[in-house]
All heavy atoms as TSV, in Angstrom:
chain	resi	resn	atom	element	x	y	z
A	1	MET	N	N	4.842	-19.030	33.869
A	1	MET	CA	C	4.733	-20.213	33.035
A	1	MET	C	C	4.845	-19.796	31.573
A	1	MET	O	O	4.287	-18.794	31.164
A	1	MET	CB	C	3.391	-20.896	33.274
A	1	MET	CG	C	3.198	-22.124	32.431
A	1	MET	SD	S	1.687	-22.996	32.809
A	1	MET	CE	C	0.572	-22.257	31.668
A	2	THR	N	N	5.567	-20.561	30.822
A	2	THR	CA	C	5.716	-20.303	29.405
A	2	THR	C	C	4.966	-21.375	28.635
A	2	THR	O	O	5.077	-22.561	28.927
A	2	THR	CB	C	7.198	-20.343	28.999
A	2	THR	OG1	O	7.900	-19.379	29.758
A	2	THR	CG2	C	7.366	-20.052	27.531
A	3	LYS	N	N	4.204	-20.930	27.664
A	3	LYS	CA	C	3.454	-21.854	26.827
A	3	LYS	C	C	3.851	-21.585	25.382
A	3	LYS	O	O	3.941	-20.438	24.971
A	3	LYS	CB	C	1.958	-21.630	27.019
A	3	LYS	CG	C	1.111	-22.755	26.523
A	3	LYS	CD	C	-0.284	-22.620	27.056
A	3	LYS	CE	C	-1.043	-23.891	26.884
A	3	LYS	NZ	N	-2.368	-23.817	27.426
A	4	THR	N	N	4.120	-22.631	24.611
A	4	THR	CA	C	4.568	-22.484	23.242
A	4	THR	C	C	3.532	-23.058	22.287
A	4	THR	O	O	2.995	-24.136	22.523
A	4	THR	CB	C	5.901	-23.238	23.040
A	4	THR	OG1	O	6.836	-22.750	23.993
A	4	THR	CG2	C	6.451	-23.041	21.658
A	5	PHE	N	N	3.261	-22.298	21.228
A	5	PHE	CA	C	2.383	-22.769	20.159
A	5	PHE	C	C	3.239	-22.902	18.907
A	5	PHE	O	O	3.971	-21.983	18.554
A	5	PHE	CB	C	1.252	-21.771	19.876
A	5	PHE	CG	C	0.260	-21.628	20.987
A	5	PHE	CD1	C	0.255	-20.508	21.790
A	5	PHE	CD2	C	-0.684	-22.610	21.225
A	5	PHE	CE1	C	-0.660	-20.357	22.808
A	5	PHE	CE2	C	-1.603	-22.472	22.248
A	5	PHE	CZ	C	-1.591	-21.353	23.036
A	6	ILE	N	N	3.161	-24.029	18.225
A	6	ILE	CA	C	3.887	-24.224	16.986
A	6	ILE	C	C	2.858	-24.260	15.862
A	6	ILE	O	O	1.976	-25.122	15.839
A	6	ILE	CB	C	4.718	-25.518	17.008
A	6	ILE	CG1	C	5.752	-25.441	18.134
A	6	ILE	CG2	C	5.389	-25.750	15.653
A	6	ILE	CD1	C	6.526	-26.709	18.358
A	7	ILE	N	N	2.999	-23.292	14.970
A	7	ILE	CA	C	2.064	-23.180	13.858
A	7	ILE	C	C	2.876	-23.251	12.574
A	7	ILE	O	O	3.794	-22.464	12.370
A	7	ILE	CB	C	1.277	-21.853	13.934
A	7	ILE	CG1	C	0.495	-21.804	15.251
A	7	ILE	CG2	C	0.348	-21.703	12.738
A	7	ILE	CD1	C	-0.138	-20.477	15.542
A	8	GLY	N	N	2.556	-24.196	11.728
A	8	GLY	CA	C	3.295	-24.386	10.484
A	8	GLY	C	C	2.882	-23.375	9.422
A	8	GLY	O	O	1.889	-22.643	9.569
A	9	ASN	N	N	3.655	-23.327	8.344
A	9	ASN	CA	C	3.336	-22.428	7.233
A	9	ASN	C	C	1.970	-22.774	6.650
A	9	ASN	O	O	1.650	-23.941	6.433
A	9	ASN	CB	C	4.396	-22.536	6.133
A	9	ASN	CG	C	5.697	-21.901	6.553
A	9	ASN	OD1	O	5.726	-21.035	7.412
A	9	ASN	ND2	N	6.789	-22.336	5.938
A	10	GLY	N	N	1.168	-21.758	6.428
A	10	GLY	CA	C	-0.155	-21.961	5.859
A	10	GLY	C	C	-1.213	-22.373	6.874
A	10	GLY	O	O	-2.387	-22.431	6.549
A	11	GLN	N	N	-0.804	-22.651	8.095
A	11	GLN	CA	C	-1.730	-23.045	9.150
A	11	GLN	C	C	-2.232	-21.812	9.875
A	11	GLN	O	O	-1.509	-20.829	10.018
A	11	GLN	CB	C	-0.991	-23.923	10.152
A	11	GLN	CG	C	-1.673	-25.185	10.506
A	11	GLN	CD	C	-0.844	-25.978	11.530
A	11	GLN	OE1	O	0.262	-25.611	11.891
A	11	GLN	NE2	N	-1.411	-27.069	11.976
A	12	LYS	N	N	-3.448	-21.846	10.333
A	12	LYS	CA	C	-4.000	-20.745	11.119
A	12	LYS	C	C	-4.195	-21.217	12.556
A	12	LYS	O	O	-4.566	-22.366	12.789
A	12	LYS	CB	C	-5.348	-20.294	10.551
A	12	LYS	CG	C	-5.221	-19.620	9.204
A	12	LYS	CD	C	-6.538	-19.058	8.748
A	12	LYS	CE	C	-6.366	-18.349	7.422
A	12	LYS	NZ	N	-7.601	-17.734	6.970
A	13	PRO	N	N	-3.917	-20.333	13.539
A	13	PRO	CA	C	-4.119	-20.731	14.934
A	13	PRO	C	C	-5.601	-20.928	15.241
A	13	PRO	O	O	-6.472	-20.260	14.664
A	13	PRO	CB	C	-3.539	-19.560	15.727
A	13	PRO	CG	C	-3.522	-18.415	14.778
A	13	PRO	CD	C	-3.408	-18.981	13.412
A	14	ALA	N	N	-5.880	-21.844	16.156
A	14	ALA	CA	C	-7.253	-22.111	16.567
A	14	ALA	C	C	-7.781	-20.933	17.378
A	14	ALA	O	O	-7.012	-20.154	17.956
A	14	ALA	CB	C	-7.305	-23.386	17.404
A	15	GLN	N	N	-9.067	-20.784	17.401
A	15	GLN	CA	C	-9.702	-19.687	18.144
A	15	GLN	C	C	-9.314	-19.739	19.622
A	15	GLN	O	O	-9.086	-18.706	20.245
A	15	GLN	CB	C	-11.229	-19.772	17.980
A	15	GLN	CG	C	-11.956	-18.478	18.210
A	15	GLN	CD	C	-11.577	-17.406	17.194
A	15	GLN	OE1	O	-10.938	-17.635	16.201
A	15	GLN	NE2	N	-11.985	-16.196	17.482
A	16	GLU	N	N	-9.223	-20.931	20.183
A	16	GLU	CA	C	-8.833	-21.110	21.585
A	16	GLU	C	C	-7.409	-20.597	21.809
A	16	GLU	O	O	-7.121	-19.959	22.816
A	16	GLU	CB	C	-8.926	-22.581	21.962
A	16	GLU	CG	C	-8.543	-22.874	23.392
A	16	GLU	CD	C	-8.620	-24.353	23.707
A	16	GLU	OE1	O	-9.675	-24.969	23.451
A	16	GLU	OE2	O	-7.615	-24.880	24.204
A	17	GLN	N	N	-6.505	-20.871	20.863
A	17	GLN	CA	C	-5.126	-20.396	20.968
A	17	GLN	C	C	-5.072	-18.866	20.927
A	17	GLN	O	O	-4.346	-18.246	21.701
A	17	GLN	CB	C	-4.271	-20.975	19.844
A	17	GLN	CG	C	-4.030	-22.457	19.969
A	17	GLN	CD	C	-3.335	-23.031	18.757
A	17	GLN	OE1	O	-3.570	-22.586	17.627
A	17	GLN	NE2	N	-2.485	-24.028	18.980
A	18	LEU	N	N	-5.833	-18.269	20.041
A	18	LEU	CA	C	-5.869	-16.809	19.944
A	18	LEU	C	C	-6.398	-16.189	21.233
A	18	LEU	O	O	-5.884	-15.162	21.690
A	18	LEU	CB	C	-6.739	-16.372	18.762
A	18	LEU	CG	C	-6.174	-16.683	17.376
A	18	LEU	CD1	C	-7.197	-16.360	16.304
A	18	LEU	CD2	C	-4.878	-15.934	17.136
A	19	LYS	N	N	-7.389	-16.841	21.844
A	19	LYS	CA	C	-7.942	-16.348	23.099
A	19	LYS	C	C	-6.893	-16.406	24.210
A	19	LYS	O	O	-6.741	-15.453	24.983
A	19	LYS	CB	C	-9.168	-17.180	23.488
A	19	LYS	CG	C	-9.853	-16.726	24.746
A	19	LYS	CD	C	-11.034	-17.614	25.080
A	19	LYS	CE	C	-11.610	-17.221	26.420
A	19	LYS	NZ	N	-12.598	-18.175	26.896
A	20	GLU	N	N	-6.140	-17.515	24.297
A	20	GLU	CA	C	-5.095	-17.652	25.314
A	20	GLU	C	C	-3.988	-16.615	25.123
A	20	GLU	O	O	-3.487	-16.043	26.092
A	20	GLU	CB	C	-4.485	-19.054	25.264
A	20	GLU	CG	C	-5.366	-20.117	25.861
A	20	GLU	CD	C	-4.655	-21.458	25.937
A	20	GLU	OE1	O	-3.495	-21.509	26.386
A	20	GLU	OE2	O	-5.277	-22.452	25.538
A	21	ILE	N	N	-3.631	-16.353	23.875
A	21	ILE	CA	C	-2.595	-15.351	23.588
A	21	ILE	C	C	-3.074	-13.969	24.003
A	21	ILE	O	O	-2.318	-13.195	24.600
A	21	ILE	CB	C	-2.210	-15.394	22.095
A	21	ILE	CG1	C	-1.506	-16.714	21.782
A	21	ILE	CG2	C	-1.341	-14.199	21.720
A	21	ILE	CD1	C	-1.343	-17.001	20.314
A	22	GLU	N	N	-4.300	-13.635	23.714
A	22	GLU	CA	C	-4.853	-12.334	24.092
A	22	GLU	C	C	-4.888	-12.171	25.609
A	22	GLU	O	O	-4.554	-11.119	26.137
A	22	GLU	CB	C	-6.261	-12.172	23.503
A	22	GLU	CG	C	-6.811	-10.784	23.579
A	22	GLU	CD	C	-6.023	-9.767	22.782
A	22	GLU	OE1	O	-5.477	-10.111	21.723
A	22	GLU	OE2	O	-5.933	-8.605	23.238
A	23	GLU	N	N	-5.294	-13.219	26.322
A	23	GLU	CA	C	-5.313	-13.174	27.795
A	23	GLU	C	C	-3.905	-12.982	28.349
A	23	GLU	O	O	-3.695	-12.211	29.277
A	23	GLU	CB	C	-5.939	-14.450	28.358
A	23	GLU	CG	C	-7.432	-14.542	28.160
A	23	GLU	CD	C	-8.001	-15.890	28.592
A	23	GLU	OE1	O	-7.241	-16.750	29.092
A	23	GLU	OE2	O	-9.214	-16.075	28.416
A	24	ALA	N	N	-2.926	-13.676	27.773
A	24	ALA	CA	C	-1.541	-13.554	28.233
A	24	ALA	C	C	-1.003	-12.143	27.980
A	24	ALA	O	O	-0.273	-11.594	28.802
A	24	ALA	CB	C	-0.667	-14.581	27.537
A	25	LYS	N	N	-1.386	-11.580	26.862
A	25	LYS	CA	C	-0.927	-10.229	26.522
A	25	LYS	C	C	-1.427	-9.208	27.537
A	25	LYS	O	O	-0.720	-8.252	27.869
A	25	LYS	CB	C	-1.426	-9.867	25.117
A	25	LYS	CG	C	-0.945	-8.518	24.618
A	25	LYS	CD	C	-1.373	-8.283	23.193
A	25	LYS	CE	C	-2.725	-7.625	23.201
A	25	LYS	NZ	N	-3.170	-7.181	21.880
A	26	ASN	N	N	-2.618	-9.414	28.063
A	26	ASN	CA	C	-3.229	-8.457	28.987
A	26	ASN	C	C	-2.896	-8.715	30.455
A	26	ASN	O	O	-3.211	-7.894	31.308
A	26	ASN	CB	C	-4.750	-8.435	28.797
A	26	ASN	CG	C	-5.129	-7.905	27.431
A	26	ASN	OD1	O	-4.462	-7.053	26.879
A	26	ASN	ND2	N	-6.199	-8.440	26.873
A	27	SER	N	N	-2.253	-9.849	30.763
A	27	SER	CA	C	-1.946	-10.146	32.159
A	27	SER	C	C	-0.584	-9.552	32.535
A	27	SER	O	O	0.315	-9.457	31.699
A	27	SER	CB	C	-1.963	-11.650	32.411
A	27	SER	OG	O	-0.960	-12.268	31.652
A	28	PRO	N	N	-0.416	-9.138	33.791
A	28	PRO	CA	C	0.838	-8.516	34.210
A	28	PRO	C	C	1.964	-9.542	34.359
A	28	PRO	O	O	1.731	-10.731	34.558
A	28	PRO	CB	C	0.498	-7.908	35.569
A	28	PRO	CG	C	-0.592	-8.780	36.093
A	28	PRO	CD	C	-1.393	-9.205	34.883
A	29	ILE	N	N	3.202	-9.060	34.279
A	29	ILE	CA	C	4.367	-9.901	34.520
A	29	ILE	C	C	4.629	-9.888	36.020
A	29	ILE	O	O	4.686	-8.831	36.640
A	29	ILE	CB	C	5.596	-9.368	33.767
A	29	ILE	CG1	C	5.338	-9.408	32.268
A	29	ILE	CG2	C	6.841	-10.180	34.121
A	29	ILE	CD1	C	6.413	-8.729	31.443
A	30	ILE	N	N	4.762	-11.070	36.613
A	30	ILE	CA	C	4.979	-11.170	38.054
A	30	ILE	C	C	6.385	-11.709	38.293
A	30	ILE	O	O	6.724	-12.815	37.870
A	30	ILE	CB	C	3.932	-12.101	38.700
A	30	ILE	CG1	C	2.527	-11.552	38.437
A	30	ILE	CG2	C	4.195	-12.251	40.185
A	30	ILE	CD1	C	1.419	-12.485	38.815
A	31	PHE	N	N	7.212	-10.902	38.948
A	31	PHE	CA	C	8.584	-11.295	39.255
A	31	PHE	C	C	8.625	-11.886	40.661
A	31	PHE	O	O	7.824	-11.518	41.522
A	31	PHE	CB	C	9.513	-10.081	39.177
A	31	PHE	CG	C	9.567	-9.469	37.799
A	31	PHE	CD1	C	8.846	-8.326	37.503
A	31	PHE	CD2	C	10.334	-10.042	36.804
A	31	PHE	CE1	C	8.886	-7.770	36.242
A	31	PHE	CE2	C	10.381	-9.492	35.538
A	31	PHE	CZ	C	9.655	-8.351	35.255
A	32	ASP	N	N	9.558	-12.824	40.897
A	32	ASP	CA	C	9.744	-13.396	42.232
A	32	ASP	C	C	11.232	-13.562	42.496
A	32	ASP	O	O	12.062	-13.104	41.707
A	32	ASP	CB	C	8.984	-14.717	42.389
A	32	ASP	CG	C	9.423	-15.783	41.400
A	32	ASP	OD1	O	10.490	-15.636	40.780
A	32	ASP	OD2	O	8.707	-16.783	41.277
A	33	GLU	N	N	11.596	-14.216	43.599
A	33	GLU	CA	C	13.014	-14.338	43.949
A	33	GLU	C	C	13.784	-15.227	42.971
A	33	GLU	O	O	14.993	-15.106	42.826
A	33	GLU	CB	C	13.193	-14.844	45.389
A	33	GLU	CG	C	12.679	-16.245	45.643
A	33	GLU	CD	C	11.208	-16.304	46.023
A	33	GLU	OE1	O	10.571	-15.246	46.177
A	33	GLU	OE2	O	10.683	-17.422	46.146
A	34	ASP	N	N	13.107	-16.123	42.266
A	34	ASP	CA	C	13.763	-16.970	41.272
A	34	ASP	C	C	13.975	-16.250	39.949
A	34	ASP	O	O	14.846	-16.619	39.161
A	34	ASP	CB	C	12.944	-18.238	41.020
A	34	ASP	CG	C	12.948	-19.173	42.204
A	34	ASP	OD1	O	13.921	-19.122	42.978
A	34	ASP	OD2	O	11.990	-19.945	42.358
A	35	CYS	N	N	13.142	-15.259	39.691
A	35	CYS	CA	C	13.200	-14.523	38.426
A	35	CYS	C	C	12.930	-13.054	38.712
A	35	CYS	O	O	11.804	-12.582	38.578
A	35	CYS	CB	C	12.175	-15.087	37.453
A	35	CYS	SG	S	12.215	-14.265	35.863
A	36	GLU	N	N	13.991	-12.355	39.109
A	36	GLU	CA	C	13.843	-10.951	39.454
A	36	GLU	C	C	13.874	-10.090	38.202
A	36	GLU	O	O	14.432	-10.481	37.173
A	36	GLU	CB	C	14.954	-10.532	40.411
A	36	GLU	CG	C	14.904	-11.279	41.729
A	36	GLU	CD	C	16.055	-10.914	42.655
A	36	GLU	OE1	O	16.902	-10.103	42.283
A	36	GLU	OE2	O	16.083	-11.481	43.757
A	37	GLU	N	N	13.319	-8.892	38.315
A	37	GLU	CA	C	13.329	-7.951	37.200
A	37	GLU	C	C	14.771	-7.519	36.923
A	37	GLU	O	O	15.560	-7.304	37.833
A	37	GLU	CB	C	12.469	-6.735	37.540
A	37	GLU	CG	C	12.258	-5.813	36.369
A	37	GLU	CD	C	11.221	-4.743	36.648
A	37	GLU	OE1	O	10.803	-4.592	37.802
A	37	GLU	OE2	O	10.844	-4.057	35.704
A	38	LEU	N	N	15.115	-7.401	35.637
A	38	LEU	CA	C	16.469	-7.009	35.270
A	38	LEU	C	C	16.675	-5.516	35.461
A	38	LEU	O	O	15.783	-4.716	35.192
A	38	LEU	CB	C	16.745	-7.356	33.805
A	38	LEU	CG	C	16.721	-8.832	33.419
A	38	LEU	CD1	C	16.932	-8.981	31.920
A	38	LEU	CD2	C	17.774	-9.600	34.175
A	39	SER	N	N	17.879	-5.162	35.892
A	39	SER	CA	C	18.238	-3.752	36.002
A	39	SER	C	C	18.485	-3.221	34.584
A	39	SER	O	O	18.702	-3.992	33.645
A	39	SER	CB	C	19.503	-3.595	36.836
A	39	SER	OG	O	20.606	-4.139	36.142
A	40	PRO	N	N	18.465	-1.891	34.394
A	40	PRO	CA	C	18.742	-1.341	33.061
A	40	PRO	C	C	20.094	-1.800	32.501
A	40	PRO	O	O	20.216	-2.074	31.302
A	40	PRO	CB	C	18.716	0.168	33.287
A	40	PRO	CG	C	17.784	0.350	34.445
A	40	PRO	CD	C	18.042	-0.851	35.327
A	41	ALA	N	N	21.116	-1.919	33.362
A	41	ALA	CA	C	22.427	-2.381	32.902
A	41	ALA	C	C	22.362	-3.834	32.428
A	41	ALA	O	O	22.990	-4.201	31.421
A	41	ALA	CB	C	23.451	-2.245	34.025
A	42	MET	N	N	21.601	-4.673	33.135
A	42	MET	CA	C	21.474	-6.073	32.739
A	42	MET	C	C	20.685	-6.205	31.434
A	42	MET	O	O	20.992	-7.061	30.603
A	42	MET	CB	C	20.799	-6.893	33.842
A	42	MET	CG	C	21.682	-7.108	35.058
A	42	MET	SD	S	23.177	-8.032	34.702
A	42	MET	CE	C	22.507	-9.617	34.274
A	43	VAL	N	N	19.677	-5.361	31.237
A	43	VAL	CA	C	18.906	-5.378	29.982
A	43	VAL	C	C	19.835	-5.040	28.824
A	43	VAL	O	O	19.801	-5.683	27.773
A	43	VAL	CB	C	17.716	-4.400	30.051
A	43	VAL	CG1	C	17.060	-4.247	28.690
A	43	VAL	CG2	C	16.699	-4.872	31.070
A	44	LYS	N	N	20.669	-4.014	29.013
A	44	LYS	CA	C	21.617	-3.601	27.968
A	44	LYS	C	C	22.586	-4.742	27.638
A	44	LYS	O	O	22.847	-5.025	26.468
A	44	LYS	CB	C	22.382	-2.374	28.441
A	44	LYS	CG	C	23.274	-1.778	27.402
A	44	LYS	CD	C	23.935	-0.505	27.916
A	44	LYS	CE	C	24.869	0.087	26.874
A	44	LYS	NZ	N	25.521	1.306	27.342
A	45	ALA	N	N	23.110	-5.425	28.657
A	45	ALA	CA	C	24.037	-6.538	28.447
A	45	ALA	C	C	23.343	-7.702	27.739
A	45	ALA	O	O	23.924	-8.341	26.850
A	45	ALA	CB	C	24.607	-7.000	29.781
A	46	PHE	N	N	22.106	-7.968	28.104
A	46	PHE	CA	C	21.345	-9.055	27.487
A	46	PHE	C	C	21.113	-8.763	26.012
A	46	PHE	O	O	21.302	-9.631	25.153
A	46	PHE	CB	C	20.013	-9.222	28.229
A	46	PHE	CG	C	19.187	-10.364	27.730
A	46	PHE	CD1	C	19.537	-11.667	28.008
A	46	PHE	CD2	C	18.048	-10.139	26.976
A	46	PHE	CE1	C	18.766	-12.730	27.556
A	46	PHE	CE2	C	17.278	-11.183	26.519
A	46	PHE	CZ	C	17.645	-12.482	26.808
A	47	LYS	N	N	20.720	-7.525	25.696
A	47	LYS	CA	C	20.492	-7.147	24.295
A	47	LYS	C	C	21.771	-7.275	23.487
A	47	LYS	O	O	21.758	-7.742	22.353
A	47	LYS	CB	C	19.951	-5.719	24.208
A	47	LYS	CG	C	18.501	-5.596	24.600
A	47	LYS	CD	C	18.015	-4.169	24.456
A	47	LYS	CE	C	16.561	-4.042	24.868
A	47	LYS	NZ	N	16.084	-2.656	24.731
A	48	SER	N	N	22.887	-6.870	24.078
A	48	SER	CA	C	24.174	-6.969	23.399
A	48	SER	C	C	24.515	-8.427	23.106
A	48	SER	O	O	24.987	-8.760	22.013
A	48	SER	CB	C	25.258	-6.335	24.264
A	48	SER	OG	O	26.519	-6.514	23.692
A	49	ALA	N	N	24.287	-9.298	24.053
A	49	ALA	CA	C	24.565	-10.723	23.867
A	49	ALA	C	C	23.696	-11.314	22.761
A	49	ALA	O	O	24.151	-12.135	21.966
A	49	ALA	CB	C	24.351	-11.475	25.172
A	50	VAL	N	N	22.448	-10.879	22.686
A	50	VAL	CA	C	21.541	-11.383	21.649
A	50	VAL	C	C	22.011	-10.933	20.267
A	50	VAL	O	O	22.014	-11.721	19.319
A	50	VAL	CB	C	20.091	-10.904	21.924
A	50	VAL	CG1	C	19.190	-11.184	20.741
A	50	VAL	CG2	C	19.549	-11.561	23.173
A	51	VAL	N	N	22.436	-9.684	20.152
A	51	VAL	CA	C	22.934	-9.171	18.876
A	51	VAL	C	C	24.154	-9.973	18.432
A	51	VAL	O	O	24.254	-10.381	17.268
A	51	VAL	CB	C	23.259	-7.658	18.986
A	51	VAL	CG1	C	24.043	-7.176	17.774
A	51	VAL	CG2	C	21.985	-6.848	19.154
A	52	GLN	N	N	25.081	-10.226	19.343
A	52	GLN	CA	C	26.283	-10.992	19.012
A	52	GLN	C	C	25.936	-12.419	18.605
A	52	GLN	O	O	26.493	-12.960	17.645
A	52	GLN	CB	C	27.252	-11.004	20.191
A	52	GLN	CG	C	27.891	-9.657	20.436
A	52	GLN	CD	C	28.779	-9.655	21.665
A	52	GLN	OE1	O	29.077	-10.709	22.233
A	52	GLN	NE2	N	29.197	-8.485	22.086
A	53	ARG	N	N	24.997	-13.024	19.320
A	53	ARG	CA	C	24.582	-14.391	18.986
A	53	ARG	C	C	23.973	-14.436	17.588
A	53	ARG	O	O	24.265	-15.322	16.787
A	53	ARG	CB	C	23.565	-14.892	20.006
A	53	ARG	CG	C	23.099	-16.326	19.713
A	53	ARG	CD	C	21.787	-16.658	20.350
A	53	ARG	NE	N	20.742	-15.837	19.771
A	53	ARG	CZ	C	19.563	-15.621	20.331
A	53	ARG	NH1	N	19.283	-16.141	21.500
A	53	ARG	NH2	N	18.654	-14.880	19.749
A	54	ASN	N	N	23.141	-13.455	17.270
A	54	ASN	CA	C	22.487	-13.440	15.967
A	54	ASN	C	C	23.486	-13.205	14.841
A	54	ASN	O	O	23.307	-13.739	13.742
A	54	ASN	CB	C	21.379	-12.391	15.936
A	54	ASN	CG	C	20.205	-12.799	16.814
A	54	ASN	OD1	O	20.071	-13.969	17.173
A	54	ASN	ND2	N	19.363	-11.846	17.165
A	55	ARG	N	N	24.522	-12.413	15.091
A	55	ARG	CA	C	25.557	-12.200	14.076
A	55	ARG	C	C	26.268	-13.512	13.768
A	55	ARG	O	O	26.560	-13.823	12.616
A	55	ARG	CB	C	26.586	-11.191	14.567
A	55	ARG	CG	C	26.144	-9.773	14.439
A	55	ARG	CD	C	27.284	-8.833	14.745
A	55	ARG	NE	N	26.751	-7.490	14.951
A	55	ARG	CZ	C	27.193	-6.626	15.847
A	55	ARG	NH1	N	28.204	-6.957	16.643
A	55	ARG	NH2	N	26.663	-5.445	15.964
A	56	LYS	N	N	26.546	-14.306	14.801
A	56	LYS	CA	C	27.235	-15.585	14.597
A	56	LYS	C	C	26.345	-16.571	13.847
A	56	LYS	O	O	26.831	-17.376	13.055
A	56	LYS	CB	C	27.654	-16.178	15.941
A	56	LYS	CG	C	28.798	-15.433	16.584
A	56	LYS	CD	C	29.186	-16.034	17.921
A	56	LYS	CE	C	30.281	-15.211	18.576
A	56	LYS	NZ	N	30.625	-15.725	19.897
A	57	LYS	N	N	25.032	-16.521	14.095
A	57	LYS	CA	C	24.109	-17.429	13.408
A	57	LYS	C	C	24.066	-17.140	11.913
A	57	LYS	O	O	23.953	-18.040	11.094
A	57	LYS	CB	C	22.693	-17.295	13.983
A	57	LYS	CG	C	22.459	-18.066	15.231
A	57	LYS	CD	C	20.994	-17.977	15.603
A	57	LYS	CE	C	20.659	-18.865	16.769
A	57	LYS	NZ	N	19.236	-18.798	17.118
A	58	LYS	N	N	24.120	-15.849	11.538
A	58	LYS	CA	C	24.035	-15.464	10.128
A	58	LYS	C	C	25.315	-15.765	9.365
A	58	LYS	O	O	25.290	-15.920	8.162
A	58	LYS	CB	C	23.707	-13.965	10.010
A	58	LYS	CG	C	22.297	-13.640	10.422
A	58	LYS	CD	C	22.012	-12.164	10.278
A	58	LYS	CE	C	20.603	-11.843	10.729
A	58	LYS	NZ	N	20.303	-10.408	10.640
A	59	ALA	N	N	26.434	-15.843	10.068
A	59	ALA	CA	C	27.731	-16.058	9.410
A	59	ALA	C	C	27.936	-17.489	8.979
A	59	ALA	O	O	27.283	-18.389	9.191
A	59	ALA	CB	C	28.862	-15.657	10.331
């Protein structure tokens, strides 16, 4: 599950939000058949795609 917190400039996260983030940081990643772990080759391809996307955004 993905949870998103939107914090504006000058705003501080609530104590409850900080607690949830800390718990998420310490919990393991669980892969399943819908979301399998990426192979090293797939990680490399994904990173390459992100770099290319970011170059296009800056241009």
